[in-house]
C-alpha positions as CSV (number, residue, x, y, z in Angstrom):
1,M,-52.9,-8.9,-69.4
2,D,-49.4,-7.5,-69.8
3,L,-46.4,-8.2,-72.1
4,N,-46.0,-11.6,-70.5
5,F,-49.6,-12.5,-71.5
6,H,-50.7,-13.1,-67.9
7,L,-52.8,-11.2,-65.4
8,N,-50.7,-8.2,-64.3
9,D,-50.2,-6.9,-60.8
10,G,-52.5,-3.9,-61.2
11,R,-55.4,-6.1,-62.5
12,Y,-55.2,-8.3,-59.4
13,V,-55.7,-5.2,-57.2
14,S,-58.5,-3.9,-59.3
15,L,-60.3,-7.3,-59.1
16,T,-60.0,-7.2,-55.3
17,G,-62.1,-4.0,-55.4
18,L,-64.8,-5.9,-57.2
19,G,-64.6,-8.6,-54.6
20,R,-65.1,-6.1,-51.8
21,I,-68.1,-4.6,-53.5
22,D,-69.6,-8.0,-54.0
23,V,-69.2,-8.8,-50.2
24,M,-70.7,-5.5,-49.2
25,M,-73.7,-6.0,-51.6
26,R,-74.4,-9.6,-50.4
27,T,-74.3,-8.5,-46.8
28,G,-76.7,-5.6,-47.4
29,L,-74.0,-3.1,-46.1
30,L,-73.4,-1.2,-49.4
31,R,-77.1,-0.2,-49.9
32,R,-77.6,0.8,-46.2
33,A,-74.3,2.7,-46.1
34,M,-75.0,4.7,-49.2
35,Q,-78.4,5.6,-47.9
36,R,-76.6,7.3,-45.0
37,G,-74.1,9.0,-47.3
38,W,-71.3,6.6,-46.3
39,Y,-68.9,5.4,-49.0
40,P,-66.2,2.7,-48.9
41,V,-62.5,3.6,-49.2
42,V,-59.6,1.2,-49.3
43,G,-56.7,2.1,-47.1
44,G,-54.1,-0.4,-48.3
45,V,-53.5,-3.7,-49.9
46,V,-50.9,-6.4,-49.5
47,I,-50.6,-9.2,-51.9
48,R,-48.6,-12.3,-52.5
49,Y,-48.4,-13.8,-56.0
50,R,-47.8,-17.6,-56.1
51,R,-48.8,-18.8,-59.5
52,E,-49.4,-16.9,-62.7
53,I,-52.8,-16.7,-64.3
54,K,-52.3,-16.8,-68.0
55,S,-54.3,-15.2,-70.7
56,F,-57.8,-16.6,-70.9
57,E,-57.1,-19.0,-68.1
58,A,-60.1,-19.6,-65.8
59,F,-59.8,-18.6,-62.1
60,T,-62.0,-17.9,-59.2
61,L,-61.9,-15.0,-56.8
62,H,-63.0,-15.8,-53.2
63,S,-63.5,-12.6,-51.1
64,R,-64.5,-12.4,-47.4
65,I,-64.3,-10.2,-44.4
66,A,-61.4,-11.6,-42.4
67,G,-62.0,-9.4,-39.3
68,W,-61.9,-5.8,-38.1
69,D,-60.6,-3.5,-35.5
70,E,-61.9,-0.1,-34.2
71,K,-61.3,1.6,-37.6
72,W,-60.5,-1.0,-40.3
73,F,-62.3,-3.9,-41.9
74,Y,-59.8,-6.5,-43.3
75,F,-60.8,-8.4,-46.4
76,E,-59.2,-11.6,-47.7
77,H,-59.1,-12.2,-51.5
78,R,-58.0,-15.6,-52.7
79,F,-57.4,-16.0,-56.4
80,E,-57.6,-19.8,-57.2
81,K,-57.1,-21.8,-60.3
82,N,-57.5,-25.6,-60.5
83,G,-57.9,-25.8,-56.7
84,N,-54.5,-24.0,-56.1
85,V,-54.0,-20.5,-54.7
86,A,-52.6,-18.2,-57.4
87,A,-52.5,-15.1,-55.3
88,L,-53.6,-14.1,-51.8
89,A,-54.4,-10.5,-51.0
90,Y,-55.5,-8.6,-47.9
91,A,-57.1,-5.2,-48.1
92,R,-58.2,-2.9,-45.4
93,G,-61.1,-0.5,-45.8
94,V,-63.3,2.0,-44.0
95,M,-66.7,3.6,-44.6
96,R,-66.3,7.4,-44.8
97,T,-68.3,10.5,-44.7
98,R,-67.2,14.0,-45.5
99,E,-66.3,14.3,-41.8
100,G,-64.0,11.3,-41.7
101,A,-64.0,7.5,-41.1
102,V,-67.1,5.9,-39.6
103,P,-66.1,3.7,-36.6
104,S,-66.3,0.0,-37.3
105,S,-68.8,-0.4,-34.4
106,D,-71.3,2.0,-36.2
107,V,-70.9,0.0,-39.5
108,L,-71.5,-3.3,-37.6
109,K,-74.7,-1.8,-36.0
110,L,-75.9,-0.9,-39.5
111,V,-76.1,-4.6,-40.4
112,D,-77.2,-5.8,-36.9
113,W,-73.9,-7.6,-36.3
114,T,-73.2,-8.1,-32.5
115,E,-70.4,-10.6,-32.5
116,S,-66.7,-9.7,-32.0
117,S,-64.2,-9.9,-34.8
118,P,-62.7,-13.3,-35.4
119,P,-58.9,-13.4,-34.8
120,L,-57.2,-11.6,-37.6
121,P,-55.1,-13.8,-39.9
122,D,-51.4,-13.9,-39.2
123,P,-50.4,-11.9,-42.3
124,V,-52.8,-9.1,-41.3
125,V,-51.4,-9.1,-37.7
126,R,-47.9,-8.7,-39.2
127,W,-49.0,-6.0,-41.6
128,R,-50.6,-4.0,-38.8
129,A,-47.4,-4.3,-36.7
130,A,-45.3,-3.1,-39.6
131,D,-47.6,-0.3,-40.6
132,I,-46.1,3.2,-40.9
133,P,-48.0,5.7,-38.7
């Protein structure tokens, strides 16, 4: 909480990290990756705040993998309260080793996933187009 007695911007981003860990644990990816010496790293987050979450107000965080490209996995994080979206965040992340990023195709093989990425959500498409090289 901050001086306005609501969830502050930094806390939202911290909570998205917990959401990503939860997704990776539920898919079995985190354990398998760590056994190979891979570790997850976030490469950016974009977030849109829509409604404040006040002190001690209940909310739910829904996290999912929205899609991927050859390098990045894109996660969607929805903060909801009373059935309404309070904030929507997208984060991109990779698995890394000391040598560098692990290609998405190798990560997908690790969890026996053979399907293509679903179409990326429009905010992610716009984010990628605006990305600074």
